[in-house]
C-alpha positions as CSV (number, residue, x, y, z in Angstrom):
1,X,0.0,0.0,0.0
2,X,2.8,2.4,0.8
3,X,4.6,3.9,-2.2
4,X,8.2,4.9,-1.5
5,X,9.5,8.3,-2.6
6,X,11.9,8.3,-5.5
7,X,15.6,8.6,-4.4
8,X,17.2,12.0,-4.7
9,X,20.8,12.6,-5.8
10,X,22.3,12.3,-2.4
11,X,20.5,9.1,-1.5
12,X,21.7,7.5,-4.8
13,X,25.2,8.7,-4.1
14,X,25.0,7.3,-0.5
15,X,23.7,3.9,-1.7
16,X,26.5,3.7,-4.3
17,X,29.1,4.6,-1.7
18,X,27.9,1.9,0.7
19,X,27.7,-0.7,-2.0
20,X,31.0,-0.1,-3.8
21,X,33.4,2.0,-1.7
22,X,32.6,1.1,1.9
23,X,34.8,-1.7,3.1
24,X,33.4,-3.5,6.1
25,X,35.2,-2.5,9.2
26,X,37.0,0.5,7.6
27,X,34.4,3.0,8.9
28,X,32.7,0.7,11.3
29,X,29.0,-0.2,11.2
30,X,27.8,2.9,13.0
31,X,25.4,4.5,10.6
32,X,25.8,7.9,12.3
33,X,29.5,8.1,11.6
34,X,29.1,6.5,8.2
35,X,26.5,9.1,7.2
36,X,28.8,11.9,8.4
37,X,31.6,10.5,6.3
38,X,29.4,10.2,3.2
39,X,28.0,13.6,3.7
40,X,31.5,15.1,3.8
41,X,32.4,13.2,0.6
42,X,29.3,14.6,-1.0
43,X,30.1,18.2,0.0
44,X,33.6,17.8,-1.5
45,X,32.4,16.6,-4.9
46,X,32.8,19.1,-7.7
47,X,29.6,20.4,-9.4
48,X,30.4,18.3,-12.5
49,X,30.6,15.1,-10.3
50,X,27.3,16.0,-8.6
51,X,25.6,16.6,-11.9
52,X,26.0,12.9,-12.7
53,X,24.0,12.1,-9.5
54,X,21.4,14.7,-10.2
55,X,20.9,13.3,-13.7
56,X,20.5,9.8,-12.2
57,X,17.9,11.2,-9.8
58,X,16.0,12.7,-12.7
59,X,15.9,9.3,-14.4
60,X,14.8,7.6,-11.2
61,X,12.1,10.2,-10.8
62,X,10.9,9.6,-14.3
63,X,10.7,5.8,-13.7
64,X,8.9,6.4,-10.5
65,X,6.4,8.7,-12.4
66,X,5.8,5.9,-14.9
67,X,5.2,3.3,-12.2
68,X,3.0,5.5,-10.0
69,X,1.4,8.2,-12.2
70,X,-1.0,9.2,-9.5
71,X,1.6,9.5,-6.8
72,X,1.9,12.8,-5.0
73,X,4.1,13.3,-1.9
74,X,1.9,14.0,1.0
75,X,3.7,13.8,4.3
76,X,1.6,12.7,7.3
77,X,2.2,14.7,10.4
78,X,1.9,12.8,13.6
79,X,1.0,14.6,16.7
């Protein structure tokens, strides 16, 4: 029933980083420190390198739109 949001450029970068560049034990398994490291890497990327990830995100968004044409992001606020 739940439709996930399409991944943005940073999330695609993070996923790729974890799959291909992260060696188990090198940064530990603490997701907090891993996220900080990946965030720093993202911030240090040049605009041309980030553009590749933004392009992949646009492709991902287009695929998502094809699969779920009626989808609109509507956050639910819990009180």
